[in-house]
C-alpha positions as CSV (number, residue, x, y, z in Angstrom):
1,X,0.0,0.0,0.0
2,X,1.2,3.5,-0.8
3,X,1.8,5.5,2.4
4,X,1.4,8.9,0.7
5,X,-2.2,8.4,-0.3
6,X,-5.1,9.9,1.6
7,X,-8.2,8.0,2.5
8,X,-9.8,8.1,-1.0
9,X,-6.6,6.9,-2.6
10,X,-6.2,4.1,-0.1
11,X,-9.8,3.0,-0.7
12,X,-9.2,3.0,-4.5
13,X,-6.0,1.0,-4.0
14,X,-7.7,-1.5,-1.6
15,X,-10.6,-2.1,-4.1
16,X,-8.2,-2.6,-7.0
17,X,-6.0,-5.0,-5.0
18,X,-9.1,-7.1,-4.0
19,X,-10.6,-7.2,-7.5
20,X,-7.5,-7.5,-9.7
21,X,-4.9,-9.3,-7.4
22,X,-2.1,-7.3,-9.1
23,X,1.5,-8.4,-9.2
24,X,2.3,-4.6,-9.1
25,X,0.2,-1.6,-8.4
26,X,1.1,2.1,-8.2
27,X,-1.5,4.7,-7.5
28,X,-0.4,8.3,-7.6
29,X,-2.5,11.2,-6.4
30,X,-2.0,13.9,-9.0
31,X,-4.7,16.2,-7.7
32,X,-2.2,19.0,-6.8
33,X,-1.5,19.4,-10.5
34,X,-5.2,20.1,-11.2
35,X,-5.9,22.6,-8.4
36,X,-8.5,25.1,-9.7
37,X,-9.5,23.0,-12.7
38,X,-13.0,21.8,-13.4
39,X,-13.7,18.6,-11.4
40,X,-10.9,19.3,-8.9
41,X,-12.2,18.6,-5.4
42,X,-11.3,21.4,-2.9
43,X,-9.7,18.9,-0.5
44,X,-7.8,17.0,-3.2
45,X,-7.9,13.3,-4.1
46,X,-9.8,13.9,-7.3
47,X,-7.2,13.1,-10.0
48,X,-5.2,9.8,-9.9
49,X,-2.7,7.9,-12.1
50,X,-2.8,4.1,-11.9
51,X,0.1,1.8,-13.1
52,X,-0.9,-1.8,-12.7
53,X,0.2,-5.3,-13.7
54,X,-2.3,-8.1,-13.2
55,X,-2.9,-11.5,-14.8
56,X,-6.6,-10.7,-15.1
57,X,-5.8,-7.8,-17.4
58,X,-3.4,-9.7,-19.7
59,X,-4.5,-10.6,-23.2
60,X,-7.4,-8.0,-22.9
61,X,-7.7,-5.1,-25.3
62,X,-6.8,-1.7,-23.8
63,X,-10.5,-0.7,-23.9
64,X,-11.5,-3.9,-21.9
65,X,-8.7,-3.3,-19.4
66,X,-9.9,0.2,-18.8
67,X,-13.5,-1.0,-18.5
68,X,-12.5,-3.6,-16.0
69,X,-10.7,-1.0,-13.8
70,X,-13.5,1.5,-14.2
71,X,-16.0,-1.1,-13.1
72,X,-14.1,-1.8,-9.9
73,X,-14.1,1.9,-9.1
74,X,-17.5,2.8,-10.6
75,X,-18.9,4.3,-7.4
76,X,-15.9,6.5,-6.7
77,X,-15.7,7.6,-10.3
78,X,-19.3,8.7,-10.2
79,X,-19.1,10.5,-6.9
80,X,-15.6,11.6,-5.9
81,X,-12.9,10.9,-8.4
82,X,-12.8,13.2,-11.4
83,X,-10.0,11.6,-13.4
84,X,-8.1,8.3,-13.5
85,X,-5.3,7.8,-16.0
86,X,-4.7,4.0,-16.4
87,X,-1.5,2.4,-17.6
88,X,-1.5,-1.4,-17.7
89,X,2.0,-2.8,-17.8
């Protein structure tokens, strides 16, 4: 788990680990780079970058990989998280 994440980031990471069982996961809070932009939450934790490697994502198209990740985080993406950049490695 990433120590520098706040409560929203930790929740996202926990959900992704439970659902994807990744060999590697890196979730980066990039909210500070979007301060004042549309969708930026006043308290941060609205923009994230995900780097992940998981067997369940292998041999899937990029679109399917993103759909699978977005499905895991559907609630947070609808309610709290404005942007999630996904890189499957």
